[in-house]
MDTraj code that builds the backbone (N, CA, C; nanometers):
import mdtraj as md
import numpy as np

residues = "MET PRO GLU ARG SER SER ARG GLN SER ALA ILE GLY ARG ARG SER PHE LEU LYS TYR ALA THR LEU THR GLY ALA ALA THR ILE ALA PRO SER LEU ALA ALA ALA THR SER GLU SER ASP SER GLN PRO PRO THR PRO SER VAL ASN PRO ALA LYS PRO MET PRO GLU ASN VAL SER ALA GLU GLU ILE LYS THR LEU LEU LYS LEU GLU PRO ASN GLN THR CYS GLY PHE VAL ARG ALA THR TYR LYS SER ASP LEU SER ILE ALA PRO GLY GLY LEU PRO SER PRO PHE ALA ASP GLY ARG PRO LEU GLY THR ALA LEU TYR PHE MET VAL THR PRO GLN ALA PRO VAL LYS LEU HIS ARG ILE LYS ASN ASP GLN LEU TYR HIS TYR TYR LEU GLY ASP PRO LEU GLU VAL LEU LEU LEU ARG ALA ASN GLY ASP SER GLU LEU VAL VAL VAL GLY PRO ASN VAL ALA GLY GLY GLN LEU LEU GLN LEU PHE ILE PRO GLY ASN THR PHE HIS THR ALA ARG VAL THR GLY LYS HIS ARG TRP PHE LEU GLY ALA SER THR GLU TRP PRO GLY VAL THR PRO GLU GLU ASP VAL GLU LEU GLY ASN ILE GLU GLU LEU ALA ALA LYS TYR PRO GLU SER SER ALA ASP ILE ARG THR PHE PRO GLU PRO ALA GLU LYS".split()
xyz = np.array([
    [14.3229, 5.5771, 23.4142],
    [14.3581, 5.4608, 23.3327],
    [14.2609, 5.3445, 23.3493],
    [14.2220, 5.3099, 23.4739],
    [14.1260, 5.1997, 23.4879],
    [13.9960, 5.2268, 23.4125],
    [13.9525, 5.3551, 23.4121],
    [13.8258, 5.3876, 23.3428],
    [13.8391, 5.3661, 23.1926],
    [13.9549, 5.4057, 23.1328],
    [13.9782, 5.3855, 22.9894],
    [13.9834, 5.2377, 22.9562],
    [14.0493, 5.1612, 23.0442],
    [14.0586, 5.0171, 23.0219],
    [13.9221, 4.9517, 23.0236],
    [13.8348, 5.0023, 23.1130],
    [13.6991, 4.9475, 23.1204],
    [13.6208, 4.9732, 22.9921],
    [13.6363, 5.0973, 22.9363],
    [13.5661, 5.1287, 22.8110],
    [13.6153, 5.0407, 22.6972],
    [13.7494, 5.0203, 22.6909],
    [13.8035, 4.9356, 22.5857],
    [13.7518, 4.7931, 22.5960],
    [13.7396, 4.7457, 22.7216],
    [13.6877, 4.6093, 22.7412],
    [13.5445, 4.5981, 22.6931],
    [13.4630, 4.7031, 22.7219],
    [13.3229, 4.7003, 22.6784],
    [13.3118, 4.6998, 22.5270],
    [13.3939, 4.7818, 22.4614],
    [13.3939, 4.7855, 22.3144],
    [13.4354, 4.6511, 22.2581],
    [13.5364, 4.5901, 22.3221],
    [13.5820, 4.4596, 22.2762],
    [13.4753, 4.3543, 22.2880],
    [13.4013, 4.3584, 22.3986],
    [13.2934, 4.2596, 22.4170],
    [13.1849, 4.2770, 22.3111],
    [13.1493, 4.4042, 22.2806],
    [13.0453, 4.4283, 22.1800],
    [13.0905, 4.3803, 22.0424],
    [13.2159, 4.4056, 22.0072],
    [13.2670, 4.3600, 21.8779],
    [13.2665, 4.2097, 21.8682],
    [13.3048, 4.1437, 21.9794],
    [13.3058, 3.9973, 21.9801],
    [13.1649, 3.9424, 21.9643],
    [13.0658, 4.0020, 22.0359],
    [12.9279, 3.9532, 22.0278],
    [12.8724, 3.9727, 21.8864],
    [12.9023, 4.0881, 21.8245],
    [12.8552, 4.1118, 21.6879],
    [12.9134, 4.0091, 21.5924],
    [13.0448, 3.9820, 21.6050],
    [13.1112, 3.8840, 21.5186],
    [13.0526, 3.7459, 21.5407],
    [13.0305, 3.7115, 21.6691],
    [12.9784, 3.5786, 21.7013],
    [12.8374, 3.5607, 21.6461],
    [12.7568, 3.6676, 21.6542],
    [12.6198, 3.6589, 21.6032],
    [12.6176, 3.6360, 21.4533],
    [12.6973, 3.7132, 21.3781],
    [12.7020, 3.6966, 21.2326],
    [12.7567, 3.5611, 21.1929],
    [12.8624, 3.5166, 21.2644],
    [12.9205, 3.3860, 21.2346],
    [12.8218, 3.2753, 21.2640],
    [12.7514, 3.2870, 21.3763],
    [12.6531, 3.1845, 21.4137],
    [12.5400, 3.1773, 21.3134],
    [12.4932, 3.2947, 21.2676],
    [12.3829, 3.2949, 21.1704],
    [12.4247, 3.2267, 21.0416],
    [12.5472, 3.2542, 20.9963],
    [12.5945, 3.1906, 20.8736],
    [12.6137, 3.0417, 20.8923],
    [12.6535, 3.0025, 21.0149],
    [12.6742, 2.8599, 21.0424],
    [12.5425, 2.7865, 21.0514],
    [12.4440, 2.8487, 21.1171],
    [12.3156, 2.7830, 21.1388],
    [12.2350, 2.7784, 21.0094],
    [12.2406, 2.8865, 20.9292],
    [12.1566, 2.8926, 20.8087],
    [12.2379, 2.9388, 20.6890],
    [12.3343, 2.8567, 20.6435],
    [12.4153, 2.8993, 20.5283],
    [12.3338, 2.9173, 20.4013],
    [12.2296, 2.8334, 20.3843],
    [12.1486, 2.8455, 20.2630],
    [12.0742, 2.9781, 20.2611],
    [12.0296, 3.0238, 20.3790],
    [11.9603, 3.1512, 20.3867],
    [12.0547, 3.2645, 20.3517],
    [12.1785, 3.2559, 20.4026],
    [12.2766, 3.3593, 20.3712],
    [12.3056, 3.3623, 20.2224],
    [12.3169, 3.2448, 20.1597],
    [12.3442, 3.2386, 20.0162],
    [12.2290, 3.2961, 19.9368],
    [12.1063, 3.2620, 19.9785],
    [11.9892, 3.3125, 19.9074],
    [11.9817, 3.4630, 19.9164],
    [12.0149, 3.5168, 20.0351],
    [12.0119, 3.6615, 20.0518],
    [12.1145, 3.7275, 19.9615],
    [12.2334, 3.6667, 19.9525],
    [12.3387, 3.7216, 19.8678],
    [12.2969, 3.7218, 19.7223],
    [12.2305, 3.6120, 19.6772],
    [12.1867, 3.6026, 19.5376],
    [12.0810, 3.7062, 19.5059],
    [11.9873, 3.7242, 19.6008],
    [11.8788, 3.8175, 19.5742],
    [11.9300, 3.9600, 19.5671],
    [12.0409, 3.9876, 19.6379],
    [12.0972, 4.1215, 19.6334],
    [12.1692, 4.1476, 19.5013],
    [12.2228, 4.0423, 19.4402],
    [12.3068, 4.0622, 19.3229],
    [12.2353, 4.0381, 19.1912],
    [12.1187, 3.9701, 19.1931],
    [12.0491, 3.9366, 19.0696],
    [11.9055, 3.9870, 19.0746],
    [11.8515, 4.0332, 18.9606],
    [11.7113, 4.0748, 18.9588],
    [11.6201, 3.9542, 18.9748],
    [11.5017, 3.9729, 19.0376],
    [11.4098, 3.8593, 19.0548],
    [11.3613, 3.8064, 18.9214],
    [11.3428, 3.6759, 18.9138],
    [11.2906, 3.6140, 18.7924],
    [11.1406, 3.6376, 18.7852],
    [11.0883, 3.6936, 18.6755],
    [10.9441, 3.7175, 18.6677],
    [10.8672, 3.5867, 18.6676],
    [10.7494, 3.5884, 18.7311],
    [10.6684, 3.4675, 18.7390],
    [10.5929, 3.4424, 18.6095],
    [10.5771, 3.5451, 18.5274],
    [10.5113, 3.5298, 18.3975],
    [10.5966, 3.5985, 18.2926],
    [10.5707, 3.5639, 18.1668],
    [10.6446, 3.6281, 18.0595],
    [10.6078, 3.7755, 18.0494],
    [10.7000, 3.8613, 18.0113],
    [10.6660, 4.0034, 17.9943],
    [10.5539, 4.0189, 17.8928],
    [10.4661, 4.1140, 17.9174],
    [10.3520, 4.1357, 17.8279],
    [10.3995, 4.1844, 17.6919],
    [10.3364, 4.1336, 17.5879],
    [10.3656, 4.1813, 17.4532],
    [10.2913, 4.3121, 17.4308],
    [10.3485, 4.4014, 17.3519],
    [10.2765, 4.5254, 17.3207],
    [10.1450, 4.4940, 17.2498],
    [10.0419, 4.5751, 17.2790],
    [9.9137, 4.5579, 17.2115],
    [9.9274, 4.5972, 17.0649],
    [9.8991, 4.5068, 16.9700],
    [9.9093, 4.5439, 16.8281],
    [9.8143, 4.6586, 16.7950],
    [9.8612, 4.7484, 16.7107],
    [9.7801, 4.8636, 16.6742],
    [9.6537, 4.8210, 16.5998],
    [9.6629, 4.7118, 16.5254],
    [9.5507, 4.6708, 16.4417],
    [9.4737, 4.5522, 16.5001],
    [9.4824, 4.5295, 16.6307],
    [9.4071, 4.4193, 16.6910],
    [9.2580, 4.4411, 16.6663],
    [9.1867, 4.3348, 16.6381],
    [9.0455, 4.3466, 16.6005],
    [8.9535, 4.3136, 16.7168],
    [8.8298, 4.3560, 16.7010],
    [8.7279, 4.3228, 16.8005],
    [8.7118, 4.1721, 16.8129],
    [8.7192, 4.1014, 16.7005],
    [8.7034, 3.9560, 16.7040],
    [8.8144, 3.8909, 16.7856],
    [8.9361, 3.9415, 16.7707],
    [9.0473, 3.8858, 16.8488],
    [9.0265, 3.9091, 16.9984],
    [8.9834, 4.0287, 17.0341],
    [8.9588, 4.0590, 17.1755],
    [8.8470, 3.9715, 17.2301],
    [8.7405, 3.9573, 17.1525],
    [8.6283, 3.8739, 17.1973],
    [8.6725, 3.7295, 17.2194],
    [8.7573, 3.6797, 17.1309],
    [8.8056, 3.5422, 17.1450],
    [8.8950, 3.5268, 17.2673],
    [8.9881, 3.6210, 17.2834],
    [9.0816, 3.6134, 17.3964],
    [9.0097, 3.6185, 17.5304],
    [8.9077, 3.7028, 17.5401],
    [8.8378, 3.7222, 17.6673],
    [8.7099, 3.6405, 17.6785],
    [8.6789, 3.5639, 17.5735],
    [8.5613, 3.4763, 17.5752],
    [8.4330, 3.5557, 17.5990],
    [8.4179, 3.6632, 17.5242],
    [8.2998, 3.7482, 17.5360],
    [8.1864, 3.6914, 17.4523],
    [8.0651, 3.7018, 17.5052],
    [7.9461, 3.6501, 17.4374],
    [7.8442, 3.7617, 17.4169],
    [7.7601, 3.7512, 17.3123],
    [7.6567, 3.8531, 17.2911],
    [7.5676, 3.8670, 17.4134],
    [7.5287, 3.9929, 17.4397],
    [7.4472, 4.0244, 17.5568],
    [7.3267, 4.1067, 17.5140],
    [7.2171, 4.0944, 17.5862],
    [7.0944, 4.1634, 17.5459],
    [7.1034, 4.3143, 17.5586],
    [7.1926, 4.3653, 17.6426],
    [7.1990, 4.5098, 17.6634],
    [7.3363, 4.5712, 17.6358],
    [7.4444, 4.4981, 17.6546],
    [7.5772, 4.5606, 17.6598],
    [7.6761, 4.5026, 17.5596],
    [7.6363, 4.4851, 17.4357],
    [7.7291, 4.4386, 17.3340],
    [7.7702, 4.2950, 17.3558],
    [7.8962, 4.2764, 17.3965],
    [7.9507, 4.1430, 17.4232],
    [8.0060, 4.1426, 17.5654],
    [7.9748, 4.0380, 17.6396],
    [7.9966, 4.0395, 17.7844],
    [8.0528, 3.9069, 17.8323],
    [8.1336, 3.9136, 17.9376],
    [8.1643, 3.7943, 18.0176],
    [8.1699, 3.8351, 18.1636],
    [8.0885, 3.7719, 18.2451],
    [8.0925, 3.7966, 18.3891],
    [8.2248, 3.7451, 18.4453],
    [8.2908, 3.8254, 18.5271],
    [8.4217, 3.7889, 18.5818],
    [8.4220, 3.7717, 18.7321],
    [8.3173, 3.8205, 18.7995],
    [8.3192, 3.8143, 18.9459],
    [8.1771, 3.8197, 19.0001],
    [8.1518, 3.7334, 19.0962],
    [8.0294, 3.7401, 19.1760],
    [8.0694, 3.7045, 19.3180],
    [8.0483, 3.7950, 19.4100],
    [8.0937, 3.7743, 19.5471],
    [8.0321, 3.6488, 19.6070],
    [8.1145, 3.5757, 19.6814],
    [8.0633, 3.4605, 19.7560],
    [7.9825, 3.5049, 19.8767],
    [7.9995, 3.6303, 19.9144],
    [7.9234, 3.6850, 20.0273],
    [7.7909, 3.7403, 19.9772],
    [7.6868, 3.7206, 20.0534],
    [7.5539, 3.7683, 20.0154],
    [7.4965, 3.8557, 20.1263],
    [7.4175, 3.9519, 20.0828],
    [7.3407, 4.0324, 20.1778],
    [7.2082, 3.9609, 20.1990],
    [7.1806, 3.9246, 20.3210],
    [7.0640, 3.8413, 20.3516],
    [6.9342, 3.9165, 20.3243],
    [6.8262, 3.8433, 20.2957],
    [6.6961, 3.9085, 20.2805],
    [6.6667, 3.9965, 20.4012],
    [6.6196, 4.1163, 20.3731],
    [6.5929, 4.2129, 20.4794],
    [6.7126, 4.2986, 20.5158],
    [6.8290, 4.2657, 20.4597],
    [6.9487, 4.3426, 20.4926],
    [6.9604, 4.4734, 20.4176],
    [6.8818, 4.4884, 20.3098],
    [6.8790, 4.6111, 20.2310],
    [6.7338, 4.6522, 20.2086],
    [6.7102, 4.7819, 20.1852],
    [6.5731, 4.8243, 20.1551],
    [6.5327, 4.7820, 20.0152],
    [6.4060, 4.8040, 19.9823],
    [6.3561, 4.7793, 19.8472],
    [6.4376, 4.8631, 19.7488],
    [6.4719, 4.8122, 19.6322],
    [6.4231, 4.6901, 19.5672],
    [6.5107, 4.5677, 19.5907],
    [6.5972, 4.5722, 19.6923],
    [6.6891, 4.4614, 19.7171],
    [6.6529, 4.3839, 19.8437],
    [6.5280, 4.3975, 19.8881],
    [6.4902, 4.3405, 20.0169],
    [6.4995, 4.1887, 20.0205],
    [6.4966, 4.1243, 19.9032],
    [6.5052, 3.9780, 19.9017],
    [6.6492, 3.9285, 19.9001],
    [6.7468, 4.0197, 19.9114],
    [6.8875, 3.9802, 19.9204],
    [6.9573, 3.9857, 19.7864],
    [7.0887, 4.0063, 19.7904],
    [7.1717, 4.0141, 19.6705],
    [7.3140, 3.9705, 19.7052],
    [7.3936, 3.9295, 19.6042],
    [7.5366, 3.9133, 19.6288],
    [7.5973, 4.0491, 19.6625],
    [7.7086, 4.0464, 19.7349],
    [7.7705, 4.1710, 19.7791],
    [7.8151, 4.2571, 19.6618],
    [7.8635, 4.1941, 19.5535],
    [7.9065, 4.2702, 19.4371],
    [7.9264, 4.1791, 19.3173],
    [7.9261, 4.2381, 19.1964],
    [7.9509, 4.1639, 19.0732],
    [8.0358, 4.2497, 18.9806],
    [8.0979, 4.1847, 18.8804],
    [8.1792, 4.2560, 18.7817],
    [8.1755, 4.1807, 18.6498],
    [8.1972, 4.2540, 18.5402],
    [8.1988, 4.1915, 18.4084],
    [8.2826, 4.2750, 18.3120],
    [8.3375, 4.2060, 18.2089],
    [8.3923, 4.2729, 18.0920],
    [8.2769, 4.3045, 17.9978],
    [8.2889, 4.4152, 17.9217],
    [8.1957, 4.4329, 17.8112],
    [8.2638, 4.5053, 17.6953],
    [8.2253, 4.4656, 17.5744],
    [8.2761, 4.5267, 17.4523],
    [8.1597, 4.5842, 17.3722],
    [8.1818, 4.7066, 17.3206],
    [8.0819, 4.7728, 17.2371],
    [8.1426, 4.7937, 17.0984],
    [8.0651, 4.7633, 16.9953],
    [8.1034, 4.7887, 16.8566],
    [7.9894, 4.8664, 16.7905],
    [8.0106, 4.9208, 16.6691],
    [7.9001, 4.9914, 16.6021],
    [7.7777, 4.9035, 16.5828],
    [7.7995, 4.7757, 16.5616],
    [7.6871, 4.6846, 16.5402],
    [7.6271, 4.6340, 16.6725],
    [7.6963, 4.6556, 16.7814],
    [7.6503, 4.6062, 16.9116],
    [7.6700, 4.7141, 17.0174],
    [7.5808, 4.8159, 17.0178],
    [7.5904, 4.9238, 17.1158],
    [7.5361, 4.8794, 17.2515],
    [7.5480, 4.9698, 17.3482],
    [7.4771, 4.9495, 17.4749],
    [7.3333, 4.9945, 17.4516],
    [7.2412, 4.9036, 17.4612],
    [7.1010, 4.9370, 17.4380],
    [7.0439, 5.0156, 17.5556],
    [6.9400, 5.0911, 17.5270],
    [6.8768, 5.1738, 17.6294],
    [6.8193, 5.0836, 17.7395],
    [6.8728, 5.0982, 17.8602],
    [6.8284, 5.0143, 17.9713],
    [6.8703, 5.0790, 18.1026],
    [6.8266, 5.0206, 18.2098],
    [6.8730, 5.0604, 18.3419],
    [6.8828, 4.9374, 18.4299],
    [6.9655, 4.9492, 18.5334],
    [6.9678, 4.8478, 18.6370],
    [6.9381, 4.9157, 18.7703],
    [6.8881, 4.8392, 18.8625],
    [6.8526, 4.8958, 18.9926],
    [6.9767, 4.9300, 19.0749],
    [7.0869, 4.8654, 19.0431],
    [7.2077, 4.8741, 19.1240],
    [7.2959, 4.9909, 19.0807],
    [7.3699, 5.0489, 19.1734],
    [7.4763, 5.1417, 19.1365],
    [7.5819, 5.0655, 19.0572],
    [7.6434, 5.1317, 18.9593],
    [7.7475, 5.0650, 18.8819],
    [7.8562, 5.1644, 18.8425],
    [7.9708, 5.1095, 18.8104],
    [8.0854, 5.1899, 18.7691],
    [8.1381, 5.1336, 18.6383],
    [8.1408, 5.2184, 18.5336],
    [8.2046, 5.1815, 18.4075],
    [8.3540, 5.2099, 18.4177],
    [8.4370, 5.1205, 18.3605],
    [8.5816, 5.1370, 18.3574],
    [8.6289, 5.1278, 18.2127],
    [8.7163, 5.2195, 18.1714],
    [8.7778, 5.2105, 18.0391],
    [8.9016, 5.1205, 18.0467],
    [8.9161, 5.0290, 17.9489],
    [9.0344, 4.9442, 17.9399],
    [9.1129, 4.9684, 17.8109],
    [9.0499, 4.9417, 17.6955],
    [9.1201, 4.9454, 17.5674],
    [9.0268, 4.9974, 17.4591],
    [9.0894, 5.0386, 17.3460],
    [9.0106, 5.0728, 17.2285],
    [8.9638, 5.2170, 17.2264],
    [8.8525, 5.2389, 17.1583],
    [8.7992, 5.3728, 17.1346],
    [8.7189, 5.4244, 17.2539],
    [8.6927, 5.5545, 17.2546],
    [8.6040, 5.6100, 17.3565],
    [8.4601, 5.5594, 17.3402],
    [8.3859, 5.5702, 17.4479],
    [8.2455, 5.5304, 17.4510],
    [8.1623, 5.6521, 17.4896],
    [8.0707, 5.6924, 17.4000],
    [7.9779, 5.8011, 17.4312],
    [7.8578, 5.7430, 17.5052],
    [7.8298, 5.7974, 17.6216],
    [7.7236, 5.7447, 17.7075],
    [7.6186, 5.8536, 17.7303],
    [7.4944, 5.8224, 17.6997],
    [7.3825, 5.9120, 17.7272],
    [7.3149, 5.8655, 17.8554],
    [7.3125, 5.9535, 17.9552],
    [7.2539, 5.9228, 18.0854],
    [7.1206, 5.9955, 18.0993],
    [7.0178, 5.9230, 18.1378],
    [6.8863, 5.9798, 18.1661],
    [6.8602, 5.9595, 18.3149],
    [6.8871, 6.0640, 18.3910],
    [6.8844, 6.0508, 18.5369],
    [6.7415, 6.0482, 18.5909],
    [6.7265, 5.9877, 18.7065],
    [6.5934, 5.9696, 18.7646],
    [6.5263, 6.1023, 18.7978],
    [6.6056, 6.2094, 18.8181],
    [6.5467, 6.3400, 18.8520],
    [6.4994, 6.4182, 18.7295],
    [6.5100, 6.3598, 18.6099],
    [6.4651, 6.4259, 18.4878],
    [6.5749, 6.4919, 18.4082],
    [6.6967, 6.4970, 18.4616],
    [6.8093, 6.5538, 18.3884],
    [6.8693, 6.4499, 18.2939],
    [6.9347, 6.4977, 18.1894],
    [7.0070, 6.4097, 18.0991],
    [7.1473, 6.4650, 18.0778],
    [7.2406, 6.3780, 18.0411],
    [7.3801, 6.4191, 18.0269],
    [7.4498, 6.3258, 17.9286],
    [7.5378, 6.3837, 17.8465],
    [7.6202, 6.3057, 17.7556],
    [7.7642, 6.3122, 17.8060],
    [7.8238, 6.1966, 17.8329],
    [7.9616, 6.1906, 17.8816],
    [8.0386, 6.0913, 17.7952],
    [8.1716, 6.1005, 17.8014],
    [8.2562, 6.0122, 17.7218],
    [8.3518, 5.9383, 17.8141],
    [8.3517, 5.8076, 17.8034],
    [8.4446, 5.7222, 17.8775],
    [8.5567, 5.6845, 17.7816],
    [8.6801, 5.7179, 17.8172],
    [8.7912, 5.6905, 17.7270],
    [8.9239, 5.7312, 17.7866],
    [9.0335, 5.7191, 17.7081],
    [9.1678, 5.7382, 17.7620],
    [9.2145, 5.8822, 17.7672],
    [9.1468, 5.9747, 17.6970],
    [9.1948, 6.1123, 17.6870],
    [9.1495, 6.1927, 17.8084],
    [9.2193, 6.1713, 17.9198],
    [9.1833, 6.2393, 18.0435],
    [9.2006, 6.3905, 18.0279],
    [9.3085, 6.4321, 17.9614],
    [9.3332, 6.5750, 17.9411],
    [9.2221, 6.6397, 17.8596],
    [9.1566, 6.5625, 17.7740],
    [9.0478, 6.6148, 17.6915],
    [8.9108, 6.6033, 17.7555],
    [8.9050, 6.5603, 17.8803],
    [8.7779, 6.5542, 17.9513],
    [8.7103, 6.4191, 17.9519],
    [8.7736, 6.3199, 17.8910],
    [8.7156, 6.1858, 17.8959],
    [8.7384, 6.1237, 18.0341],
    [8.6545, 6.0281, 18.0670],
    [8.6575, 5.9664, 18.1997],
    [8.7106, 5.8238, 18.1914],
    [8.8030, 5.7900, 18.2800],
    [8.8464, 5.6508, 18.2902],
    [8.7436, 5.5675, 18.3652],
    [8.6684, 5.6324, 18.4517],
    [8.5604, 5.5668, 18.5250],
    [8.4364, 5.6560, 18.5192],
    [8.3214, 5.5933, 18.5100],
    [8.1947, 5.6661, 18.5104],
    [8.1000, 5.5999, 18.6092],
    [8.0574, 5.6754, 18.7077],
    [7.9595, 5.6246, 18.8038],
    [7.8191, 5.6455, 18.7484],
    [7.7409, 5.5384, 18.7466],
    [7.6020, 5.5439, 18.7009],
    [7.5127, 5.5038, 18.8176],
    [7.4418, 5.5995, 18.8762],
    [7.3558, 5.5649, 18.9900],
    [7.2487, 5.4639, 18.9502],
    [7.2080, 5.3836, 19.0457],
    [7.1013, 5.2877, 19.0208],
    [6.9766, 5.3559, 18.9661],
    [6.9061, 5.2863, 18.8761],
    [6.7831, 5.3340, 18.8140],
    [6.8055, 5.4449, 18.7119],
    [6.9281, 5.4630, 18.6644],
    [6.9566, 5.5603, 18.5592],
    [6.9493, 5.4906, 18.4238],
    [6.8526, 5.5288, 18.3409],
    [6.8504, 5.4755, 18.2046],
    [6.9722, 5.5284, 18.1299],
    [7.0327, 5.4432, 18.0498],
    [7.1501, 5.4848, 17.9727],
    [7.1645, 5.3992, 17.8478],
    [7.2325, 5.4583, 17.7505],
    [7.2664, 5.3914, 17.6262],
    [7.4033, 5.4433, 17.5845],
    [7.4753, 5.3684, 17.5015],
    [7.6119, 5.4100, 17.4689],
    [7.6514, 5.3566, 17.3326],
    [7.7428, 5.4312, 17.2678],
    [7.7939, 5.3913, 17.1369],
    [7.9433, 5.4212, 17.1305],
    [8.0116, 5.3463, 17.0462],
    [8.1554, 5.3616, 17.0308],
    [8.1856, 5.4655, 16.9241],
    [8.2978, 5.5343, 16.9390],
    [8.3428, 5.6278, 16.8378],
    [8.4951, 5.6249, 16.8325],
    [8.5528, 5.6368, 16.7122],
    [8.6979, 5.6364, 16.7019],
    [8.7474, 5.5493, 16.5887],
    [8.8792, 5.5379, 16.5758],
    [8.9381, 5.4698, 16.4601],
    [8.9350, 5.3181, 16.4702],
    [8.9416, 5.2640, 16.5925],
    [8.9400, 5.1179, 16.6066],
    [8.7991, 5.0617, 16.5897],
    [8.7005, 5.1406, 16.6322],
    [8.5594, 5.1032, 16.6250],
    [8.5256, 4.9893, 16.7202],
    [8.5931, 4.9874, 16.8331],
    [8.5514, 4.8993, 16.9413],
    [8.5992, 4.9577, 17.0743],
    [8.5202, 4.9350, 17.1758],
    [8.5496, 4.9784, 17.3125],
    [8.5513, 4.8556, 17.4009],
    [8.6533, 4.8434, 17.4837],
    [8.6571, 4.7369, 17.5830],
    [8.6643, 4.7997, 17.7211],
    [8.5727, 4.7614, 17.8057],
    [8.5701, 4.8130, 17.9414],
    [8.5161, 4.7107, 18.0381],
    [8.4765, 4.7594, 18.1528],
    [8.4200, 4.6724, 18.2555],
    [8.3120, 4.7478, 18.3298],
    [8.2284, 4.6732, 18.3930],
    [8.1283, 4.7293, 18.4835],
    [8.1360, 4.6548, 18.6154],
    [8.1410, 4.7306, 18.7240],
    [8.1306, 4.6715, 18.8577],
    [8.0034, 4.7241, 18.9228],
    [7.9367, 4.6381, 18.9981],
    [7.8056, 4.6735, 19.0522],
    [7.7948, 4.6355, 19.1995],
    [7.7227, 4.7191, 19.2727],
    [7.6971, 4.6893, 19.4139],
    [7.5603, 4.7433, 19.4538],
    [7.4787, 4.6656, 19.5264],
    [7.5022, 4.5229, 19.5479],
    [7.5075, 4.4514, 19.4132],
    [7.5479, 4.3251, 19.4157],
    [7.5629, 4.2499, 19.2919],
    [7.4321, 4.2369, 19.2158],
    [7.4443, 4.2304, 19.0839],
    [7.3270, 4.2255, 18.9964],
    [7.2742, 4.0829, 18.9849],
    [7.1450, 4.0696, 18.9978],
    [7.0732, 3.9498, 18.9586],
    [6.9945, 3.9872, 18.8335],
    [7.0421, 3.9493, 18.7127],
    [6.9871, 4.0048, 18.5883],
    [6.8354, 3.9947, 18.5752],
    [6.7815, 3.8804, 18.6101],
    [6.6371, 3.8641, 18.5921],
    [6.5560, 3.9536, 18.6857],
    [6.6207, 4.0057, 18.7890],
    [6.5515, 4.0927, 18.8850],
    [6.5839, 4.2406, 18.8643],
    [6.7032, 4.2710, 18.8148],
    [6.7545, 4.4078, 18.8229],
    [6.7660, 4.4818, 18.6907],
    [6.7551, 4.4155, 18.5758],
    [6.7768, 4.4791, 18.4465],
    [6.6428, 4.5069, 18.3792],
    [6.6279, 4.6295, 18.3257],
    [6.5032, 4.6690, 18.2578],
    [6.5373, 4.7434, 18.1288],
    [6.4869, 4.6958, 18.0170],
    [6.5022, 4.7664, 17.8902],
    [6.4132, 4.8903, 17.8886],
    [6.4606, 4.9973, 17.8236],
    [6.3840, 5.1217, 17.8199],
    [6.2900, 5.1289, 17.7006],
    [6.1785, 5.1968, 17.7211],
    [6.0841, 5.2244, 17.6132],
    [6.1245, 5.3581, 17.5505],
    [6.1681, 5.3545, 17.4257],
    [6.2258, 5.4725, 17.3622],
    [6.1272, 5.5889, 17.3574],
    [6.0043, 5.5649, 17.3153],
    [5.9088, 5.6752, 17.3013],
    [5.8680, 5.7317, 17.4363],
    [5.8492, 5.6479, 17.5347],
    [5.8143, 5.6979, 17.6681],
    [5.9269, 5.7833, 17.7247],
    [6.0509, 5.7397, 17.7060],
    [6.1630, 5.8164, 17.7591],
    [6.1874, 5.9424, 17.6776],
    [6.1616, 5.9398, 17.5458],
    [6.1739, 6.0606, 17.4643],
    [6.0751, 6.1669, 17.5112],
    [5.9559, 6.1254, 17.5525],
    [5.8573, 6.2200, 17.6042],
    [5.8977, 6.2732, 17.7415],
    [5.9605, 6.1894, 17.8225],
    [6.0002, 6.2310, 17.9578],
    [6.1230, 6.3212, 17.9554],
    [6.2095, 6.3019, 17.8549],
    [6.3325, 6.3815, 17.8435],
    [6.3320, 6.4521, 17.7081],
    [6.2455, 6.5549, 17.6901],
    [6.2292, 6.6169, 17.5577],
    [6.3578, 6.6790, 17.5041],
    [6.4454, 6.7298, 17.5909],
    [6.5687, 6.7921, 17.5435],
    [6.6648, 6.6903, 17.4832],
    [6.6443, 6.5629, 17.5138],
    [6.7298, 6.4564, 17.4605],
    [6.6533, 6.3606, 17.3712],
    [6.5335, 6.3998, 17.3278],
    [6.4470, 6.3064, 17.2546],
    [6.5117, 6.2594, 17.1233],
    [6.5804, 6.3503, 17.0524],
    [6.6438, 6.3105, 16.9259],
    [6.7540, 6.2084, 16.9507],
    [6.8359, 6.2341, 17.0553],
    [6.9414, 6.1387, 17.0885],
    [6.8835, 6.0048, 17.1321],
    [6.7772, 6.0076, 17.2098],
    [6.7177, 5.8834, 17.2580],
    [6.6718, 5.7964, 17.1414],
    [6.6185, 5.8611, 17.0370],
    [6.5671, 5.7858, 16.9227],
    [6.6785, 5.7348, 16.8309],
    [6.7924, 5.8046, 16.8270],
    [6.8950, 5.7713, 16.7279],
    [7.0271, 5.7249, 16.7901],
    [7.0415, 5.7341, 16.9203],
    [7.1736, 5.7206, 16.9812],
    [7.2429, 5.5876, 16.9532],
    [7.1735, 5.4759, 16.9486],
    [7.2478, 5.3512, 16.9212],
    [7.3186, 5.3480, 16.7879],
    [7.2819, 5.4371, 16.6956],
    [7.3501, 5.4403, 16.5668],
    [7.4947, 5.4834, 16.5861],
    [7.5884, 5.4295, 16.5070],
    [7.7297, 5.4656, 16.5224],
    [7.7531, 5.6151, 16.5070],
    [7.8405, 5.6688, 16.5905],
    [7.8756, 5.8095, 16.5795],
    [7.9572, 5.8319, 16.4528],
    [7.9377, 5.9463, 16.3911],
    [8.0105, 5.9777, 16.2671],
    [8.1398, 6.0495, 16.3035],
    [8.2383, 5.9719, 16.3525],
    [8.3678, 6.0294, 16.3914],
    [8.4784, 5.9354, 16.3531],
])
top = md.Topology()
chain = top.add_chain()
for i, resn in enumerate(residues, 1):
    res = top.add_residue(resn, chain, resSeq=i)
    for name in ("N", "CA", "C"):
        top.add_atom(name, md.element.get_by_symbol(name[0]), res)
traj = md.Trajectory(xyz[None], top)
């Protein structure tokens, strides 16, 4: 009997301590208890309005206005969105970046039939990202002499790419194809691009001679695709 009484006393003490703890917490911080109760019973209030569906007939001009895109010498319409505050110091990278670069950069770009991606290359590695609109046909002229045609777009099941890695020093050009007749995407680069140092327009005839299997595409590719 004494042993049973001892167990009952221990259980009683634990119940009392649990009750006292909960009561004390509610007494010390009633507002916190109320807030917790509200959050359990009500959905959180969104910090921004719910996104409106993208209109089926939204135009390139509307997108350019919304995103403040400007004509660019190589990539249709562009707005730079990011340049790292961190820099790689001179000597921190081998040539051609030995004089230093920002750690990374990013930009929006839009391509239309009238504003394709012109034949060019940058020294930096870059990644194309698909966002909205039609697919983008990209002709890659790799530094090893190979060429490849790839499509950046939403149809993953059909072999299109949501992201396309373009190694540094790869000449490339691109055109839009599809019913909307505009492509909206982004490019991220590392190390970050310094345009006056890193961007080079391609010579069409020289590259057509270097890549004979793609010479016809090189000469005509900026023209809109017939699709």
